C-alpha positions in Angstrom: -20.6 80.3 -179.3 -21.8 78.8 -176.0 -25.1 76.9 -175.9 -27.1 76.9 -172.7 -29.5 74.3 -171.4 -31.5 74.5 -168.1 -33.6 72.0 -166.1 -35.6 72.5 -162.9 -36.2 69.8 -160.3 -38.4 70.2 -157.2 -38.2 67.5 -154.5 -41.2 67.1 -152.1 -40.6 67.4 -148.3 -40.3 64.4 -146.1 -41.8 66.1 -143.0 -44.9 68.4 -143.1 -45.5 71.4 -140.9 -49.3 72.0 -141.1 -49.4 75.8 -140.8 -50.3 77.9 -143.8 -49.8 81.6 -143.8 -53.5 82.2 -143.2 -53.8 79.6 -140.4 -56.6 80.0 -137.9 -56.0 78.4 -134.5 -53.1 76.3 -133.3 -51.1 74.6 -136.1 -49.6 71.1 -136.0 -45.9 71.5 -135.1 -43.3 70.0 -137.4 -40.7 70.6 -140.0 -41.3 71.1 -143.7 -38.3 70.9 -146.1 -38.6 71.8 -149.8 -35.6 71.2 -152.1 -35.4 72.9 -155.5 -32.6 71.8 -157.8 -31.8 73.9 -160.9 -29.3 72.5 -163.5 -27.8 74.6 -166.3 -25.5 73.4 -169.0 -23.2 75.5 -171.3 -21.2 74.3 -174.3 -18.1 76.3 -175.5 -16.9 75.3 -178.9 -13.3 75.4 -180.0 -11.3 74.3 -183.0 -10.3 70.9 -181.6 -13.2 70.2 -179.4 -15.7 71.7 -177.0 -16.2 72.1 -173.2 -19.4 71.2 -171.5 -20.0 72.9 -168.1 -22.8 71.7 -165.9 -23.8 73.9 -163.0 -26.2 72.5 -160.3 -27.9 75.0 -157.8 -29.7 73.4 -154.8 -32.0 75.7 -152.8 -33.3 74.2 -149.6 -36.1 75.9 -147.6 -36.7 74.6 -144.1 -39.9 75.7 -142.3 -40.2 74.9 -138.6 -43.5 75.3 -136.8 -43.7 75.3 -133.0 -46.5 76.2 -130.5 -45.8 78.6 -127.7 -47.8 79.3 -124.5 -48.0 82.8 -123.0 -48.8 81.5 -119.6 -51.7 83.1 -117.7 -51.7 86.7 -118.8 -53.9 87.6 -115.8 -51.3 86.4 -113.3 -49.1 89.4 -112.2 -46.1 87.1 -111.9 -46.0 86.8 -115.8 -45.6 90.6 -116.1 -48.6 91.3 -118.4 -50.9 93.0 -115.8 -50.4 94.8 -112.6 -51.8 93.5 -109.3 -55.1 95.5 -109.6 -55.8 93.7 -112.9 -55.1 90.1 -111.9 -57.7 87.4 -112.3 -58.0 86.6 -108.6 -60.6 89.4 -108.4 -59.2 90.9 -105.2 -59.7 94.3 -106.9 -62.5 95.6 -109.2 -61.2 95.8 -112.8 -63.6 98.6 -113.6 -66.3 98.5 -116.4 -69.9 99.4 -116.9 -72.8 99.3 -114.5 -72.9 98.6 -110.8 -70.8 95.9 -109.2 -69.7 94.6 -105.8 -66.5 92.9 -104.4 -67.7 90.7 -101.6 -65.5 88.4 -99.4 -65.8 85.7 -96.8 -69.0 83.8 -96.7 -70.6 86.2 -99.2 -68.5 84.5 -102.0 -70.2 81.2 -101.2 -68.5 78.3 -103.1 -65.8 80.6 -104.5 -63.9 80.7 -101.2 -63.4 83.1 -98.5 -61.1 85.6 -100.3 -62.6 88.3 -102.4 -64.7 87.7 -105.5 -66.6 89.8 -108.1 -70.3 90.2 -108.1 -72.6 91.4 -111.0 -75.3 93.6 -109.5 -76.6 95.5 -112.5 -80.2 94.7 -113.7 -80.0 96.7 -116.9 -80.5 95.2 -120.4 -78.2 97.1 -122.8 -75.3 96.3 -125.1 -71.8 96.3 -123.6 -68.8 98.2 -125.0 -67.6 95.0 -126.6 -71.0 94.5 -128.4 -72.6 91.9 -126.1 -76.3 92.3 -125.5 -78.2 91.6 -122.3 -75.7 93.5 -120.1 -76.3 95.1 -116.7 -72.7 95.0 -115.5 -69.3 94.4 -117.0 -65.8 93.9 -115.7 -63.3 94.9 -118.4 -59.5 94.2 -118.6 -57.2 95.3 -121.4 -53.9 93.4 -121.6 -51.0 94.4 -123.8 -49.4 91.2 -125.2 -47.3 92.8 -128.0 -44.1 91.5 -126.5 -45.0 88.0 -127.5 -44.7 89.0 -131.2 -47.6 86.9 -132.3 -47.8 86.9 -136.1 -49.1 83.4 -137.2 -52.4 82.8 -135.4 -53.3 80.7 -132.4 -55.9 80.3 -129.8 -56.9 82.2 -126.6 -58.1 79.9 -123.8 -59.8 80.9 -120.6 -61.0 79.4 -117.3 -63.4 81.0 -114.8 -65.2 80.0 -111.6 -68.8 81.1 -111.3 -71.4 80.8 -108.5 -74.9 81.8 -109.8 -77.3 81.7 -106.9 -80.3 83.0 -108.8 -81.3 80.9 -111.8 -82.9 84.0 -113.5 -79.5 85.8 -113.7 -77.0 85.5 -116.6 -73.2 85.7 -117.0 -71.0 85.6 -120.0 -67.3 85.7 -121.0 -66.1 87.8 -123.9 -62.6 88.3 -125.4 -61.6 90.6 -128.2 -58.2 90.3 -129.9 -56.7 93.4 -131.6 -53.7 94.2 -133.8 -53.1 97.8 -132.9 -56.5 99.4 -133.5 -57.8 96.6 -135.8 -60.1 94.0 -134.4 -58.8 90.5 -135.3 -61.4 88.3 -133.4 -64.4 88.7 -131.1 -65.6 85.7 -129.1 -68.5 85.4 -126.6 -69.5 82.4 -124.5 -72.7 82.5 -122.5 -71.6 80.8 -119.3 -75.0 80.5 -117.7 -78.1 81.9 -119.3 -81.2 83.3 -117.6 -83.5 80.4 -116.5 -80.6 77.9 -115.9 -80.0 76.9 -112.3 -76.2 76.3 -112.8 -75.1 77.1 -109.2 -71.3 76.7 -108.8 -69.4 75.8 -112.0 -65.9 76.0 -113.4 -66.0 77.0 -117.1 -63.4 76.8 -119.8 -63.3 77.7 -123.4 -61.4 79.6 -126.1 -61.4 81.4 -129.4 -59.2 80.7 -132.5 -57.6 83.6 -134.4 -55.3 84.1 -137.4 -52.5 86.6 -138.1 -51.2 89.1 -135.6 -52.6 90.2 -132.2 -51.1 92.7 -129.8 -53.9 93.3 -127.3 -56.6 91.3 -125.5 -59.7 92.9 -124.1 -61.3 90.6 -121.6 -64.9 91.3 -120.6 -66.9 89.4 -118.0 -70.5 90.6 -117.8 -74.1 89.7 -117.2 -77.3 90.7 -115.3 -78.7 90.5 -111.8 -82.3 90.3 -112.9 -84.1 89.8 -109.5 -81.7 92.2 -107.6 -81.1 89.5 -105.0 -77.7 87.8 -105.2 -76.1 88.6 -108.5 -73.7 86.2 -110.4 -70.4 85.8 -108.6 -67.1 84.9 -110.3 -63.4 84.4 -109.4 -60.1 82.9 -110.5 -60.1 84.1 -114.1 -57.3 82.8 -116.3 -56.4 83.6 -119.9 -53.6 81.8 -121.9 -52.6 82.5 -125.5 -51.3 79.5 -127.5 -49.7 80.8 -130.6 -47.7 79.5 -133.6 -44.1 80.4 -134.2 -42.8 79.9 -137.8 -39.1 80.0 -138.6 -37.9 79.8 -142.2 -34.3 79.1 -143.2 -33.1 79.1 -146.9 -29.8 77.6 -147.9 -28.2 77.4 -151.3 -25.3 75.4 -152.7 -23.8 75.6 -156.2 -21.5 73.0 -157.9 -20.0 73.2 -161.4 -18.5 70.3 -163.5 -16.5 70.8 -166.7 -16.0 68.1 -169.3 -13.7 68.5 -172.4 -14.7 66.6 -175.5 -12.0 66.4 -178.3 -12.9 66.1 -181.9 -11.7 62.9 -183.7 -8.5 63.1 -186.0 -7.9 61.7 -189.6 -8.7 58.0 -190.2 -5.6 57.5 -192.5 -2.9 55.0 -191.2 0.5 56.5 -190.6 3.5 54.3 -191.7 6.6 54.6 -189.7 9.9 53.3 -191.1 12.2 51.5 -188.7 15.9 51.9 -189.3 
């Protein structure tokens, strides 16, 4: 009758990839290797001895984490948006409330090409849930082709010229997985009462899991109905984690025969 024995050995990895399944934000790239060794032993008894068979199974799991960059999703050359939805603000994105698209000297420090101007004085809540809104510019971008499944970060830049200190302007980004909201982030770029003038702003929002769509909303108020907040050159990049897992297995077997000892009596041989 065979007898079975089994032992399990787990070896720690030498390199760590810091990216758990529920990671939020950009993970530390690297390689994580986990080795699990399982040894089993069987003994087969026979009349004159027994056979010991040792089987060693080695399972190696290698997890590689890298960071990818979508590039500017508001640049038409990257094929996420059409020319009328680019971040150079040559064309109105559409949205809520009144707006203007001046050019030349009317864009002040933003340059002579076209820019976007917030002209609404209302004080309501935007479609993205941001209060203190009179005008919004809204852009919905399909990024499903990136196959983002392991979290990351959405970064933005925007140039703003706020000529009236009483006005306000904000940047909001919503990330969705299908119809499910994954993250909502709002940065108040310049609040009412701040004489910010011309500024270049940058920021971002961490997220976890899967996103397929970004909804970008730039909004604010022209409180004194003079020169509303102006903005131009909006960029949005998605930095996201890519996790690849490879599992390999090897099996080796070793057999050893052990004979039973014979009689201890001495045999006498006659020599003729």
